[in-house]
C-alpha positions in Angstrom: 21.7 9.4 2.7 20.4 5.9 2.9 22.4 2.9 3.0 20.1 0.9 0.9 22.3 -2.3 0.8 22.5 -2.4 4.6 18.4 -1.7 4.7 18.3 -5.1 2.6 20.7 -7.1 4.8 19.2 -5.8 8.0 15.8 -6.5 7.1 16.8 -10.0 6.0 18.9 -10.8 9.3 15.7 -9.6 11.5 12.6 -10.9 9.6 10.7 -13.9 11.0 11.3 -17.4 9.6 8.6 -18.8 6.9 6.4 -21.6 7.6 7.7 -24.7 7.4 6.9 -26.2 3.8 8.9 -28.6 1.9 10.5 -28.0 -1.4 7.8 -29.6 -3.3 5.0 -28.2 -1.1 6.6 -24.6 -2.0 6.8 -25.5 -6.0 3.1 -26.4 -5.7 2.0 -23.1 -3.9 4.1 -21.0 -6.3 2.4 -22.7 -9.3 -1.1 -22.6 -8.0 -0.6 -18.7 -7.2 0.4 -18.4 -10.6 -2.5 -20.3 -12.0 -4.9 -18.3 -9.9 -3.4 -14.9 -10.8 -4.3 -15.8 -14.4 -7.5 -16.8 -13.7 -8.2 -13.9 -11.4 -7.5 -11.5 -14.1 -10.3 -12.6 -16.2 -12.7 -12.6 -13.4 -11.8 -9.1 -12.1 -11.8 -7.7 -15.7 -15.4 -9.3 -16.2 -16.6 -8.1 -12.8 -15.4 -4.5 -13.2 -15.6 -3.8 -17.1 -11.8 -2.3 -16.8 -9.1 -3.2 -19.1 -8.4 -5.4 -22.0 -6.0 -8.2 -22.1 -3.7 -6.1 -24.1 -3.3 -3.3 -21.2 -2.5 -6.1 -18.6 1.1 -6.1 -19.7 2.6 -6.1 -16.0 4.6 -8.9 -14.8 3.5 -11.3 -11.9 6.3 -12.2 -9.4 5.7 -15.0 -6.7 8.2 -13.9 -3.9 9.7 -15.0 -0.6 10.0 -12.5 2.4 13.7 -11.5 1.2 12.1 -11.0 -2.3 9.8 -8.7 -1.1 12.1 -6.7 0.9 14.4 -6.4 -2.4 11.4 -5.0 -4.4 10.3 -2.5 -1.9 13.9 -1.1 -1.5 14.2 -0.8 -5.3 10.9 1.2 -5.5 11.9 3.4 -2.5 15.0 4.1 -4.1 13.2 5.4 -7.1 10.5 7.2 -5.5 12.6 9.1 -2.7 15.3 9.9 -5.3 14.4 13.7 -5.8 13.9 14.2 -2.0 17.3 12.7 -1.1 18.8 14.6 -4.0 17.7 17.8 -2.5 18.7 16.8 1.0 22.0 15.8 -0.2 22.4 19.3 -2.0 21.5 21.0 1.3 23.9 19.2 3.4 26.8 20.2 1.0 30.1 18.4 0.2 32.6 19.5 2.9 34.5 16.3 4.4 32.9 16.9 7.8 29.4 16.8 6.2 30.5 13.8 4.0 31.5 11.8 6.8 28.3 12.9 9.0 26.2 11.7 5.8 28.1 8.4 5.5 27.3 7.4 9.2 23.6 8.9 8.8 23.0 6.8 5.7 24.0 3.6 8.0 21.7 4.5 10.8 18.7 5.0 8.3 19.6 2.1 6.5 19.3 0.1 9.7 16.0 1.9 10.8 14.5 1.2 7.4 15.7 -2.5 7.5 14.0 -3.1 10.4 10.8 -1.5 9.3 10.8 -3.8 6.6 11.6 -6.7 8.6 8.3 -5.9 10.4 6.2 -5.6 7.5 7.6 -8.3 5.3 5.9 -11.1 7.5 2.5 -9.5 7.2 2.2 -8.4 3.5 0.4 -11.1 1.5 0.4 -9.3 -1.9 1.4 -6.0 -3.3 1.1 -4.0 -6.7 4.1 -1.9 -6.9 3.1 1.1 -8.9 6.7 2.7 -9.1 8.8 -0.2 -9.9 11.9 0.1 -11.6 13.2 -2.8 -13.9 16.2 -4.6 -12.5 18.3 -7.6 -13.5 16.3 -9.7 -10.8 12.9 -7.8 -10.6 11.2 -7.3 -14.3 8.7 -4.5 -14.5 6.1 -3.3 -17.0 7.0 -1.3 -19.9 6.8 2.6 -19.8 7.5 2.9 -16.0 4.8 0.1 -15.3 4.6 -1.7 -12.0 4.8 -5.4 -11.2 2.4 -7.4 -9.2 3.8 -9.6 -6.0 2.5 -12.5 -4.3 4.2 -13.3 -0.9 3.9 -17.1 -0.9 5.1 -17.8 2.6 3.1 -15.3 4.2 0.0 -16.4 2.3 0.6 -20.1 3.6 1.1 -18.8 7.0 -2.1 -17.0 7.1 -4.3 -19.8 5.6 -3.0 -22.1 8.2 -3.6 -19.4 10.9 -7.2 -18.9 9.9 -7.8 -22.7 9.2 -9.1 -22.0 5.9 -9.2 -24.1 2.5 -5.9 -23.2 1.1 -7.1 -23.1 -2.6 -10.0 -21.0 -1.8 -7.8 -18.4 0.2 -5.1 -18.2 -2.4 -7.7 -17.2 -5.0 -9.5 -15.0 -2.7 -5.9 -13.0 -2.3 -5.1 -13.0 -5.8 -8.5 -11.5 -6.7 -7.6 -8.5 -4.4 -4.3 -7.9 -5.9 -5.3 -8.4 -9.3 -8.0 -5.6 -8.8 -5.2 -3.3 -8.1 -3.2 -4.1 -11.1 -6.2 -3.8 -13.3 -7.1 -0.3 -11.9 -3.4 0.9 -12.9 -3.1 -1.0 -15.9 -6.9 0.1 -17.4 -6.3 3.6 -15.8 -3.3 5.0 -17.8 -3.4 8.7 -16.0 -3.4 6.9 -12.5 0.3 6.4 -11.8 1.3 9.6 -13.0 -1.2 11.7 -10.9 -0.5 9.5 -7.7 3.4 9.7 -8.3 2.6 13.6 -8.6 0.9 13.9 -5.4 3.4 12.1 -3.4 6.4 14.0 -5.2 4.3 17.0 -4.2 4.1 16.0 -0.4 7.9 15.0 -0.4 8.8 18.4 -1.9 7.3 19.9 1.2 9.2 18.0 3.5 11.4 20.2 6.0 15.1 19.1 4.8 16.6 21.1 7.9 17.7 18.8 10.4 16.7 21.0 13.5 13.2 21.5 12.4 12.8 17.7 11.3 14.3 16.8 14.9 11.8 19.5 16.6 8.7 17.9 14.9 9.8 14.7 15.9 10.2 15.6 19.3 6.8 17.2 19.3 5.3 13.8 18.0 7.1 11.8 20.9 5.6 14.2 23.6 2.4 13.8 22.1 2.4 10.0 21.6 3.4 9.9 25.6 1.0 12.3 26.7 3.7 14.9 27.4 2.0 17.4 24.9 1.9 21.0 26.3 -1.0 22.2 28.3 -3.6 23.7 25.7 -2.4 21.9 22.9 -5.0 19.3 21.6 -6.1 17.5 18.5 -3.4 15.1 17.8 -5.2 12.1 19.6 -5.5 9.1 17.6 -3.0 9.9 14.9 0.2 8.0 13.9 3.8 9.4 14.0 3.9 9.7 10.4 0.5 12.0 10.2 1.9 14.3 13.5 5.4 15.3 11.9 3.7 16.7 8.5 3.4 20.3 7.6 0.1 21.9 7.0 0.5 21.7 3.1 1.4 18.2 3.4 -1.6 17.4 5.4 -3.8 18.7 2.6 -1.9 16.5 0.4 -2.2 13.6 2.7 -6.0 14.1 2.8 -5.9 13.7 -1.1 -3.8 10.7 -0.8 -6.1 9.1 1.6 -9.0 9.2 -0.4 -7.2 7.6 -3.5 -5.9 5.0 -1.4 -9.3 4.3 0.3 -10.9 4.2 -3.1 -8.2 1.7 -4.5 -8.2 -0.9 -1.4 -11.8 -0.6 -0.7 -12.6 -1.1 -4.6 -10.4 -4.2 -4.4 -12.1 -5.4 -1.3 -15.7 -4.8 -3.0 -14.4 -6.9 -6.3 -12.8 -9.4 -4.2 -16.1 -10.1 -2.5 -18.2 -9.8 -5.6 -16.5 -12.2 -7.7 -15.8 -14.6 -4.7 -19.1 -16.3 -4.4 -19.1 -17.2 -8.1 -15.4 -18.9 -7.8 -14.5 -19.0 -3.9 -17.1 -21.8 -2.4 -15.6 -20.7 1.2 -15.5 -16.9 0.8 -17.9 -16.1 3.6 -15.8 -18.2 6.3 -12.8 -16.8 5.0 -14.1 -12.9 4.8 -15.4 -13.4 8.4 -12.2 -14.8 9.8 -9.8 -12.5 7.8 -11.8 -9.4 9.0 -11.4 -10.7 12.6 -7.6 -11.1 12.3 -7.3 -7.7 10.7 -9.1 -5.9 13.4 -7.6 -7.7 16.4 -3.7 -7.6 15.3 -1.3 -10.6 16.5 -0.4 -9.0 19.8 -0.2 -5.8 22.2 3.2 -5.3 20.3 1.7 -5.6 17.1 -1.2 -3.1 17.9 1.3 -0.6 19.1 3.5 -0.7 16.1 0.4 -0.4 13.8 -0.6 2.4 15.3 2.7 4.3 15.3 3.3 3.4 11.9 0.0 4.6 10.7 -1.2 1.1 9.7 -4.4 1.2 11.6 -5.4 4.0 9.0 -4.8 1.6 6.4 -7.4 -0.8 8.0 -10.0 2.0 8.0 -9.3 2.9 4.1 -10.4 -0.9 3.6 -13.6 -0.5 5.3 -14.4 3.1 4.2 -13.6 2.7 0.7 -15.5 -0.3 0.4 -18.5 1.2 1.9 -17.9 3.8 -0.9 -17.8 1.7 -3.5 -20.7 -0.2 -2.4 -23.1 2.7 -2.0 -22.2 4.1 -5.4 -22.5 0.9 -7.1 -26.1 0.1 -5.7 -27.1 3.7 -6.8 -25.8 3.8 -10.1 -24.3 0.7 -11.1 -21.0 -0.5 -12.2 -20.7 1.8 -15.4 -21.9 4.8 -13.0 -19.2 3.8 -10.4 -16.5 3.5 -13.3 -16.9 7.3 -13.9 -14.6 7.5 -10.9 -11.6 6.7 -13.4 -12.3 9.3 -15.8 -9.9 12.0 -14.6 -8.3 13.1 -11.5 -11.2 15.3 -11.1 -13.8 12.6 -10.9 -11.8 11.0 -7.8 -13.6 11.4 -4.4 -12.5 13.8 -2.0 -11.9 12.7 1.5 -15.1 13.8 2.5 -16.9 12.2 -0.3 -15.3 8.8 0.5 -17.7 9.5 4.1 -20.4 10.6 2.1 -21.0 8.8 -1.1 -24.3 10.6 -2.2 -22.2 13.8 -2.5 -19.9 12.2 -5.0 -22.6 11.0 -6.7 -24.3 14.4 -6.9 -21.0 16.1 -8.1 -19.9 13.9 -10.7 -23.6 12.6 -11.9 -25.6 15.5 -11.6 -27.4 17.1 -14.9 -26.3 20.0 -16.5 -28.8 22.8 -16.1 -30.9 23.6 -18.8 
């Protein structure tokens, strides 16, 4: 269904070259990122009161852009396997279907490679939650993930923003280490997230005609060709438009969780920052400006189409939620959010933190 090797080859061939650094400079950057990750772990744990050294058992990998692509393709293969198996079973094994599947797999592989080549130059770091261990890419025990820091992208952005490199590298690792702490300190979180994603994928229409019709409707919406009288798709990405009603419900819950995780990481990054990153205020201001404006009109169009604008809102809305809750009930009160899936905020509560506080912290009636 997907030619994964072709996806990697396509992404590697199309991706932009990294910044110009010498071999010695590259080694120094990698070594410094590893040191920062170790210190960031202690800073994050102390600030959040989450986790212990014993629970922090997932590996750190400092990678280049091709390495990030290979790691993500391995994760995609693992996560999408149930859906692809279902589609393969639906398609059947007649010679014609097998041939069409082979052709379709190559087309999908090229498309996925193009998407990854676009993203590979933009991601600074990532906690891979569903990372299978491979010969070249270790992962945590018992299905745990791995933390990736994309060295050339970090160097590129610190130069673009003209900020102090050592401060910027530590600032980035604080954000990514917070994600690693979230998943290693909260054992049920990974399984809950995977369950939601698999439920989302299980609702996917596997009939090619239905999928084609949904994509055509989405394309009409994006170019203003929606049939007269149909409203409600303005401002939504292609990813959102093609979903079924059941998937939209799941997507709402996933959006709330991702807003929490991203907002929490931003809050921790800025909370720890003043103590250990002297130029944190300058970095934050310049980085926010970069997030908001994008690199070009094409970049902004692609972000919209792929739903990356929604991710920017997740950072902003999630950080506001965390800050409001901590201001009201303290860090320990906020940490009740990690008790169980039932204490996670809903999408509505992300925008109204007081409602979450009332629901989770309400006193039992006498």
